[in-house]
C-alpha positions in Angstrom: -118.5 17.8 22.0 -121.5 19.7 21.7 -125.0 19.7 20.8 -126.4 17.0 18.5 -123.5 15.0 18.9 -123.4 15.0 22.3 -127.0 14.0 22.5 -126.5 11.4 20.1 -123.7 9.6 22.2 -126.1 9.6 25.3 -128.8 8.1 23.9 -126.4 5.2 22.6 -124.8 5.0 26.3 -128.6 5.0 27.4 -129.5 2.5 25.0 -126.2 0.1 25.7 -126.8 0.3 29.4 -130.9 -0.4 28.6 -133.6 -0.8 31.3 -136.4 -2.9 29.8 -134.0 -6.0 31.1 -134.6 -5.4 34.6 -138.0 -6.1 35.0 -136.9 -9.7 33.3 -134.8 -10.1 36.1 -137.3 -9.8 38.7 -139.2 -12.1 40.8 -142.2 -10.6 42.7 -144.2 -12.6 45.2 -146.1 -12.3 48.6 -146.1 -14.7 51.6 -149.4 -15.7 53.2 -148.4 -13.0 56.1 -148.6 -10.2 53.9 -144.8 -9.9 53.3 -144.0 -8.6 49.6 -141.0 -10.1 48.4 -138.8 -8.5 45.4 -135.9 -10.6 43.9 -133.6 -9.1 41.5 -130.8 -11.2 39.6 -127.9 -9.3 39.0 -124.6 -11.7 38.7 -122.2 -9.1 37.8 -120.6 -9.4 41.1 -120.6 -11.8 43.9 -122.3 -9.8 46.3 -126.2 -9.5 47.7 -128.0 -6.3 49.0 -131.0 -7.0 51.3 -133.3 -4.2 51.9 -136.3 -4.3 54.2 -138.6 -1.2 54.3 -141.6 -0.6 56.4 -144.5 1.8 55.2 -144.1 4.0 58.6 -142.1 7.5 58.9 -143.0 10.8 60.1 -146.5 11.4 58.1 -147.7 8.6 60.1 -147.1 9.9 63.4 -149.7 11.8 65.6 -149.6 14.8 67.0 -147.4 14.8 70.5 -145.3 12.0 69.0 -143.4 13.5 65.9 -140.1 11.7 65.5 -141.4 8.5 67.0 -140.4 6.4 63.9 -136.8 7.9 64.0 -136.4 7.1 67.7 -137.7 3.4 66.9 -134.9 3.4 64.1 -132.2 3.7 66.9 -133.9 1.3 69.1 -134.0 -1.7 66.8 -130.3 -1.7 66.5 -130.3 -2.3 70.3 -131.2 -6.0 71.0 -133.0 -9.0 70.0 -132.1 -12.6 70.3 -130.2 -12.5 66.9 -127.4 -10.1 68.1 -125.7 -9.1 71.4 -126.5 -5.9 73.1 -125.7 -2.9 70.8 -123.5 -5.8 68.6 -125.7 -5.5 65.4 -123.1 -3.5 63.5 -119.9 -5.4 64.8 -121.7 -8.8 63.5 -122.1 -7.5 60.5 -118.7 -6.2 60.2 -117.2 -9.3 61.4 -119.0 -11.2 58.5 -117.3 -8.5 55.8 -120.9 -6.9 55.2 -122.0 -3.2 55.6 -125.5 -2.3 56.8 -127.5 1.0 57.7 -130.9 2.3 58.3 -132.8 5.3 57.5 -135.9 6.9 58.6 -138.0 9.4 56.3 -141.4 10.8 55.7 -142.9 8.1 54.4 -140.8 4.9 55.5 -138.2 3.4 57.4 -135.8 1.3 55.8 -132.8 -1.0 56.7 -130.3 -2.7 54.6 -127.3 -5.2 54.7 -124.8 -5.9 51.9 -122.5 -9.3 51.9 -120.8 -11.4 50.0 -122.9 -13.8 48.0 -121.8 -16.9 50.4 -123.0 -15.4 53.6 -125.9 -13.2 52.8 -128.3 -15.5 54.6 -127.0 -13.7 57.6 -129.1 -10.4 56.4 -132.5 -12.4 56.4 -131.5 -13.5 60.3 -131.0 -10.2 61.3 -133.9 -8.6 59.6 -136.7 -11.3 60.2 -135.6 -10.5 64.3 -135.7 -6.9 63.7 -139.3 -7.3 62.5 -140.9 -9.2 65.5 -138.2 -9.9 68.3 -136.4 -6.6 69.2 -136.3 -6.2 73.2 -136.9 -2.6 74.5 -135.2 -2.0 77.9 -135.0 1.3 79.9 -131.5 0.8 80.3 -131.0 1.1 76.5 -133.9 3.6 75.9 -133.2 6.5 78.3 -129.6 7.0 77.1 -130.7 6.6 73.6 -133.4 9.2 74.1 -130.6 11.7 75.2 -128.7 11.0 71.9 -131.6 11.7 70.1 -132.3 15.1 71.9 -128.8 15.9 71.2 -128.7 15.1 67.7 -132.0 17.7 67.6 -130.3 20.4 69.7 -127.2 20.1 67.1 -129.5 20.3 63.9 -131.4 23.2 65.4 -128.1 25.1 65.9 -127.2 24.7 62.1 -128.2 27.5 60.1 -129.0 25.7 57.1 -131.0 22.8 58.8 -132.8 25.1 60.6 -133.8 27.1 57.3 -135.0 23.5 56.1 -137.1 23.1 59.4 -138.7 26.2 59.5 -139.5 26.4 55.5 -141.5 23.0 55.4 -143.4 24.2 58.9 -144.2 27.4 57.0 -145.1 25.7 53.4 -147.5 23.2 54.8 -150.3 24.0 57.4 -152.0 20.7 57.9 -150.1 17.9 56.0 -147.5 15.8 58.2 -144.7 17.0 56.0 -144.4 20.1 57.9 -142.9 17.9 60.8 -138.9 17.3 60.6 -138.6 13.5 60.5 -136.3 13.6 63.7 -139.7 15.1 65.7 -140.1 18.2 67.8 -138.0 18.5 70.4 -141.1 18.4 73.1 -141.9 15.4 71.8 -138.6 13.8 72.0 -138.0 14.7 75.6 -141.9 12.8 76.5 -141.1 9.7 74.7 -141.4 6.5 77.0 -140.0 3.2 76.2 -143.7 2.1 76.5 -144.8 4.3 73.9 -141.8 3.5 71.2 -142.3 -0.3 71.8 -146.1 -0.2 71.1 -144.9 1.9 67.6 -142.8 -0.8 66.8 -145.5 -3.7 67.7 -148.0 -1.9 65.4 -145.9 -1.1 62.3 -143.0 -3.5 62.1 -144.9 -6.5 60.7 -144.8 -8.5 57.5 -148.1 -6.9 56.2 -146.6 -3.5 56.4 -143.2 -4.4 54.7 -141.1 -5.1 51.7 -138.3 -7.3 51.2 -135.9 -6.6 48.4 -133.2 -9.0 47.6 -130.7 -8.0 44.6 -127.5 -9.4 43.5 -125.6 -12.8 42.9 -128.4 -15.1 43.7 -130.9 -17.8 42.5 -134.6 -17.0 43.0 -135.7 -20.8 44.0 -132.7 -20.7 46.7 -134.3 -17.3 47.7 -137.6 -18.5 47.9 -136.6 -21.1 50.1 -134.7 -19.0 52.5 -137.1 -16.5 52.6 -139.7 -19.1 53.8 -137.2 -20.2 56.3 -136.8 -17.2 58.2 -139.9 -14.8 57.5 -142.5 -17.4 56.7 -143.6 -18.3 60.3 -143.8 -14.6 61.3 -147.5 -13.2 61.9 -148.8 -10.5 59.6 -151.4 -8.1 60.9 -153.5 -4.9 59.7 -151.8 -1.6 60.4 -153.8 1.6 60.9 -154.9 3.5 57.6 -153.3 7.0 57.4 -153.6 9.0 54.5 -154.1 13.1 54.6 -153.8 13.4 50.7 -156.4 16.2 50.8 -155.9 17.6 54.2 -153.8 20.6 53.5 -156.0 23.6 52.8 -155.7 25.4 49.6 -152.9 27.9 49.7 -154.1 31.4 48.8 -150.8 33.7 48.9 -147.3 33.4 49.1 -145.4 32.5 52.2 -142.2 33.9 53.8 -140.0 32.7 56.6 -136.5 34.3 57.8 -134.1 32.7 59.7 -131.4 35.1 61.2 -128.3 32.9 62.5 -124.3 33.3 62.1 -124.0 31.7 58.8 -120.9 31.9 56.1 -123.1 32.7 53.2 -126.7 33.7 52.9 -129.1 30.9 51.5 -132.5 31.2 49.5 -135.2 28.5 49.4 -138.2 28.8 47.0 -140.9 26.1 46.8 -144.0 25.6 44.8 -146.7 23.3 45.4 -146.3 20.2 42.9 -148.0 17.1 42.3 -146.9 13.7 44.5 -145.5 10.4 43.3 -149.0 9.0 42.8 -149.6 11.5 40.0 -147.4 9.8 37.7 -147.8 12.2 34.8 -147.8 15.2 36.6 -144.9 14.1 38.7 -142.9 13.7 35.3 -143.7 17.0 34.3 -142.6 18.5 37.3 -139.2 16.8 37.0 -138.6 18.1 33.5 -139.9 21.4 34.3 -137.4 21.5 37.2 -134.3 20.3 34.7 -135.0 23.0 32.5 -135.1 25.8 34.9 -132.2 24.6 36.9 -130.5 21.5 36.4 -126.9 22.1 35.4 -124.7 24.7 33.8 -126.9 25.1 30.8 -130.2 25.3 32.7 -132.0 28.7 32.4 -131.6 29.9 36.0 -128.0 29.3 36.0 -127.4 31.3 33.0 -129.6 34.3 34.5 -128.6 34.0 37.8 -124.7 32.7 37.9 -123.7 33.6 34.5 -125.2 36.7 33.2 -126.6 38.8 36.1 -124.1 37.4 38.5 -126.8 37.2 41.7 -125.9 33.9 42.9 -123.2 31.3 42.7 -125.4 28.7 42.6 -128.7 27.1 42.1 -130.4 23.8 42.1 -134.0 22.8 41.2 -135.5 19.4 41.5 -138.9 17.9 42.6 -139.4 16.4 45.9 -140.4 12.8 45.6 -143.5 12.4 47.9 -147.0 10.2 48.0 -148.7 13.3 48.6 -148.4 16.8 46.6 -145.1 18.0 47.8 -143.0 20.8 46.8 -140.6 21.9 43.7 -137.4 23.1 45.2 -135.2 26.0 43.8 -132.2 26.1 46.5 -130.2 29.2 45.3 -126.6 30.7 47.2 -127.3 34.5 46.8 -124.1 36.7 46.5 -125.2 38.6 49.3 -128.7 39.7 50.8 -129.1 42.9 48.9 -129.6 40.3 46.0 -132.5 38.4 46.9 -135.1 40.9 45.4 -133.7 40.8 42.0 -133.2 37.1 42.4 -136.9 36.5 43.2 -137.9 38.7 40.1 -135.8 36.6 37.8 -137.4 33.6 39.1 -140.4 35.1 38.4 -139.8 36.0 34.8 -138.0 32.4 34.1 -141.3 30.6 35.2 -143.5 33.3 33.3 -141.4 32.5 30.0 -142.1 28.7 30.6 -145.6 29.4 31.0 -146.1 31.6 28.2 -143.3 30.3 25.4 -142.8 26.8 24.1 -139.6 25.2 25.0 -137.7 24.2 22.2 -137.5 20.7 21.0 -133.6 20.9 21.5 -133.4 22.2 24.8 -136.2 19.8 25.9 -134.4 16.7 24.3 -131.1 17.6 26.2 -133.2 18.0 29.6 -134.8 14.6 28.7 -131.4 12.8 27.8 -130.0 13.8 30.8 -132.8 12.7 33.2 -133.2 9.4 31.7 -129.3 8.8 31.6 -128.9 9.5 35.6 -131.5 7.1 36.0 -130.1 4.6 34.1 -126.8 4.9 35.3 -128.3 4.7 38.9 -129.7 1.6 37.7 -125.9 0.0 37.3 -125.8 -1.5 40.8 -128.0 -3.9 42.4 -127.7 -2.4 45.8 -129.2 0.9 43.9 -131.5 -1.0 42.3 -132.9 -2.5 45.4 -133.1 0.9 46.9 -135.2 2.1 44.1 -137.4 -0.9 43.8 -138.2 -0.3 47.4 -138.8 3.4 47.3 -141.0 2.8 44.0 -143.3 0.6 46.6 -143.4 2.9 49.5 -144.1 6.0 47.3 -146.5 5.0 44.8 -148.0 1.3 45.9 -146.5 -0.3 42.8 -142.4 -1.3 42.6 -143.2 -1.4 38.6 -143.5 2.4 38.5 -139.8 2.1 38.7 -139.6 0.2 35.2 -142.2 2.9 33.6 -140.2 5.9 34.8 -138.0 6.2 31.7 -140.4 6.1 29.2 -142.8 8.6 31.1 -140.0 11.2 31.2 -139.2 10.4 27.2 -143.0 11.6 26.7 -143.0 15.0 28.4 -143.1 17.5 25.9 -143.5 21.4 25.9 -147.2 21.2 26.1 -146.8 19.1 29.5 -144.3 21.8 30.7 -146.2 25.3 29.8 -149.0 23.3 31.5 -147.1 22.6 34.7 -145.8 25.9 34.8 -149.2 27.6 34.2 -151.0 25.3 36.9 -148.5 24.8 39.5 -145.6 27.5 39.7 -148.5 30.4 40.5 -147.1 33.0 42.9 -150.1 32.3 45.7 -148.4 28.7 45.5 -145.1 29.9 46.6 -143.1 29.8 49.9 -139.9 31.3 50.3 -137.2 30.8 53.0 -134.4 33.0 53.5 -131.2 32.4 55.9 -129.5 35.4 56.6 -126.9 36.7 59.4 -128.1 38.8 62.2 -129.1 42.0 61.4 -126.1 43.5 63.5 -123.9 41.8 61.3 -125.8 42.5 58.2 -125.1 46.2 59.0 
């Protein structure tokens, strides 16, 4: 099935799944201690996902303490009155649940998924994690070694080393330049007291969102949330915002990593608006899809099909609160093909800036983006994740429900303007992963 018929079928699928109904199934309120609570009712399966996210990550860390949010994530699984030492995961599994935690540039998040008849345990565990974790040297010292080893393994992995060096080159002042895990010297110098202080500062109701999604009744949820979280004390957290700190980029930047690798890799990044610039971000998303999302995209056709300079091309916008990067990840056939690849990228960007995109191509791209977003919402756990991420990145979870319509409104004028204003040679950063020069010869 091709062309208009496929697009029409895709639209029917999107309309059948729907998205407007999600907001109608959400209850949103705030406790007196500042905890934001969002309840999403989905009774399609007897399962409940519970997410607690804190607005703290590597972006918030001062010089000399990079990675301390990630270290804190490790420690808050160790001890509290609600679970035995190192017994968090086992307790969850004994009740048939799943759990995990993660740290990013902008947030630290935790979740549990339980059957609907026992999900209250998630509230008990997360309330304890929020205020009652116990920090002991006997846990901290070996865990610091675990994180140090994690860093060493990452530094010796060629692709990860490329990403680390790439972002440290692309950003000069904004904390996006720092790896989430931190820099090795900072990790070695962590103290238990510093990590505990970080926890006491940022892990509190006034800096958190609690999202409960699944087979629940909102009135019952309110009662249980008040029981477990209502008595916790909220407090202000330091204001951290480096939105305007990054100096203007006045020329292309390059970084080269030479390590033993099975294949070369090429990263190209251009400055782009952050999530708080909703129109600019959606224009970036549509532009990225035109350039390199799928086999019908322009760069795939030019680089993989026609010239065979590369074996794969992917283009996507990074989701950041501050201005971030529109990323191109390309697998060149060999090191010698990289200059030609860069010329093709420059040509295709210039064409986007100068020539209107045909409506048929734009409609295909928009339909694909909307469909991907809608399909991602066909699961209560995924909806919980998306709601929490919009809260963390835009300050308003309702942007989650506005995203699809904004995408559908992006036209050729917005794409051309984005290409002209943002995809400029002086805003470019290039990173290449190549074999050592002795091997390259």
